[in-house]
DRENDO-1510 file (C-alpha; in Angstrom, 1 decimal, always signed):
<recs>
REC; n; res; u; v; w
REC; 1; MET; +12.5; +2.2; -4.6 .
REC; 2; LYS; +9.3; +1.1; -3.1 .
REC; 3; THR; +7.9; +2.6; +0.1 .
REC; 4; CYS; +6.6; +1.0; +3.0 .
REC; 5; LEU; +4.5; +2.7; +5.7 .
REC; 6; VAL; +5.0; +1.3; +9.4 .
REC; 7; VAL; +1.7; +2.3; +11.6 .
REC; 8; ASP; +2.4; +1.3; +15.2 .
REC; 9; ASP; +2.2; +3.2; +18.3 .
REC; 10; SER; +5.2; +1.5; +20.0 .
REC; 11; ASP; +8.6; +3.0; +18.9 .
REC; 12; ALA; +10.1; -0.5; +19.4 .
REC; 13; ILE; +7.9; -2.1; +16.9 .
REC; 14; ARG; +8.6; +0.7; +14.5 .
REC; 15; SER; +12.0; +0.5; +14.8 .
REC; 16; ILE; +12.1; -3.4; +14.4 .
REC; 17; ALA; +10.1; -3.1; +11.3 .
REC; 18; ARG; +12.3; -0.6; +10.1 .
REC; 19; GLY; +15.5; -2.4; +10.2 .
REC; 20; ILE; +13.5; -5.7; +8.4 .
REC; 21; LEU; +12.0; -3.4; +5.6 .
REC; 22; GLU; +15.1; -1.7; +4.9 .
REC; 23; SER; +17.0; -4.9; +4.5 .
REC; 24; LEU; +14.7; -5.7; +1.9 .
REC; 25; SER; +15.5; -2.7; +0.0 .
REC; 26; LEU; +12.2; -0.8; +0.8 .
REC; 27; ASN; +12.3; +3.0; +1.8 .
REC; 28; VAL; +10.4; +3.3; +5.2 .
REC; 29; VAL; +8.2; +5.9; +6.4 .
REC; 30; GLU; +6.7; +5.7; +10.0 .
REC; 31; ALA; +3.6; +6.9; +11.7 .
REC; 32; ALA; +2.5; +6.2; +15.5 .
REC; 33; ASP; -1.1; +6.4; +14.6 .
REC; 34; GLY; -4.0; +6.1; +12.0 .
REC; 35; GLN; -4.3; +9.9; +11.8 .
REC; 36; LYS; -0.8; +10.6; +11.2 .
REC; 37; ALA; -0.9; +7.6; +8.7 .
REC; 38; LEU; -3.6; +9.2; +6.8 .
REC; 39; GLU; -1.8; +12.8; +6.6 .
REC; 40; ILE; +1.3; +10.8; +5.3 .
REC; 41; CYS; -1.0; +8.8; +2.9 .
REC; 42; THR; -2.7; +12.1; +1.6 .
REC; 43; ASN; +0.8; +13.3; +0.9 .
REC; 44; ALA; +2.3; +10.4; -0.8 .
REC; 45; MET; +0.7; +7.0; -0.9 .
REC; 46; PRO; +3.0; +4.1; -0.3 .
REC; 47; ASP; +3.4; +0.9; -2.0 .
REC; 48; ALA; +2.8; -1.2; +1.3 .
REC; 49; ILE; +1.5; -0.7; +4.8 .
REC; 50; LEU; +2.5; -2.7; +8.0 .
REC; 51; LEU; -0.4; -1.9; +10.1 .
REC; 52; ASP; -1.1; -2.2; +13.8 .
REC; 53; ARG; -4.6; -2.7; +15.0 .
REC; 54; ASN; -4.6; -0.9; +18.6 .
REC; 55; MET; -3.5; +2.5; +18.7 .
REC; 56; PRO; -4.4; +5.8; +20.3 .
REC; 57; VAL; -6.4; +8.5; +18.2 .
REC; 58; MET; -7.2; +6.4; +15.3 .
REC; 59; ASN; -7.0; +2.3; +15.5 .
REC; 60; GLY; -5.8; +0.4; +12.3 .
REC; 61; VAL; -9.2; -0.9; +11.4 .
REC; 62; ASP; -10.6; +2.7; +11.3 .
REC; 63; PHE; -7.5; +3.9; +9.4 .
REC; 64; LEU; -7.8; +1.2; +6.9 .
REC; 65; ARG; -11.5; +2.2; +6.1 .
REC; 66; ALA; -10.6; +5.7; +5.7 .
REC; 67; LEU; -7.7; +4.9; +3.5 .
REC; 68; ARG; -9.6; +2.5; +1.2 .
REC; 69; GLN; -12.2; +5.3; +0.4 .
REC; 70; ARG; -9.8; +7.6; -0.5 .
REC; 71; ASP; -8.3; +8.2; -4.0 .
REC; 72; GLY; -5.4; +5.5; -4.7 .
REC; 73; GLY; -6.3; +4.1; -1.4 .
REC; 74; ASP; -6.9; +0.9; -3.0 .
REC; 75; GLY; -3.4; +0.9; -4.0 .
REC; 76; PRO; -1.5; -0.2; -0.9 .
REC; 77; VAL; -0.7; -3.8; +0.0 .
REC; 78; VAL; -1.6; -3.6; +3.6 .
REC; 79; ILE; -0.4; -6.1; +6.0 .
REC; 80; PHE; -2.3; -6.0; +9.5 .
REC; 81; CYS; -0.5; -6.7; +12.4 .
REC; 82; THR; -2.0; -7.9; +15.8 .
REC; 83; GLY; -0.7; -9.6; +19.1 .
REC; 84; GLU; -4.1; -11.0; +19.2 .
REC; 85; ILE; -4.7; -14.2; +17.2 .
REC; 86; ASN; -8.6; -13.9; +17.3 .
REC; 87; VAL; -10.2; -15.1; +14.5 .
REC; 88; SER; -13.1; -12.4; +14.4 .
REC; 89; LEU; -10.3; -9.4; +14.6 .
REC; 90; ILE; -8.7; -10.6; +11.7 .
REC; 91; GLN; -11.9; -11.2; +10.0 .
REC; 92; GLU; -12.7; -7.6; +10.7 .
REC; 93; ALA; -9.5; -6.2; +9.5 .
REC; 94; ILE; -9.7; -8.1; +6.1 .
REC; 95; SER; -13.3; -6.9; +5.6 .
REC; 96; ALA; -11.8; -3.4; +6.1 .
REC; 97; GLY; -9.4; -3.9; +3.3 .
REC; 98; ALA; -6.3; -5.8; +4.6 .
REC; 99; ASP; -4.7; -8.0; +2.2 .
REC; 100; ASP; -3.0; -10.0; +4.6 .
REC; 101; TYR; -2.0; -10.2; +8.5 .
REC; 102; VAL; +0.9; -11.4; +10.5 .
REC; 103; ALA; +1.0; -12.3; +14.3 .
REC; 104; LYS; +3.3; -10.0; +16.8 .
REC; 105; PRO; +6.0; -10.6; +17.3 .
REC; 106; PHE; +6.9; -11.1; +14.0 .
REC; 107; ASP; +10.1; -11.7; +12.3 .
REC; 108; SER; +12.1; -10.8; +9.0 .
REC; 109; ALA; +11.2; -13.9; +7.3 .
REC; 110; MET; +7.5; -13.7; +8.3 .
REC; 111; VAL; +7.5; -10.1; +6.9 .
REC; 112; GLU; +9.5; -11.2; +3.8 .
REC; 113; GLU; +7.1; -13.6; +2.9 .
REC; 114; LYS; +4.0; -11.7; +3.3 .
REC; 115; LEU; +5.5; -8.9; +1.3 .
REC; 116; SER; +6.8; -11.3; -1.6 .
REC; 117; GLN; +3.5; -13.1; -1.7 .
REC; 118; ALA; +1.7; -9.8; -2.3 .
REC; 119; GLY; +3.9; -8.8; -4.7 .
REC; 120; VAL; +5.5; -5.9; -3.1 .
REC; 121; ILE; +9.1; -7.5; -3.6 .
REC; 122; GLY; +10.4; -9.9; -5.7 .
</recs>
């Protein structure tokens, strides 16, 4: 079973994402900030990551840059999640190593489409 790490400081967003991802037969791991997410990735690299931009401790872009520099850090498919539809912010995320992005609030169809396009789910 493939694993998806959900990185978001909102308990509600993590809970919604967990429900969507588990319905797609993915194992779900959660982190409330980028620093905790890096610790999780150090122990076991996930297949995919749903990543929030604005978080305390370490934001999504800083996490992504750190992840992509680690051994195996180029492996996970990273879907950047943002409530701000701002081209420069999305370009910054893609430049930092995001594979795609999804706007908040997202729904199951949006997440399923992105993960399917990336080859995480069949």
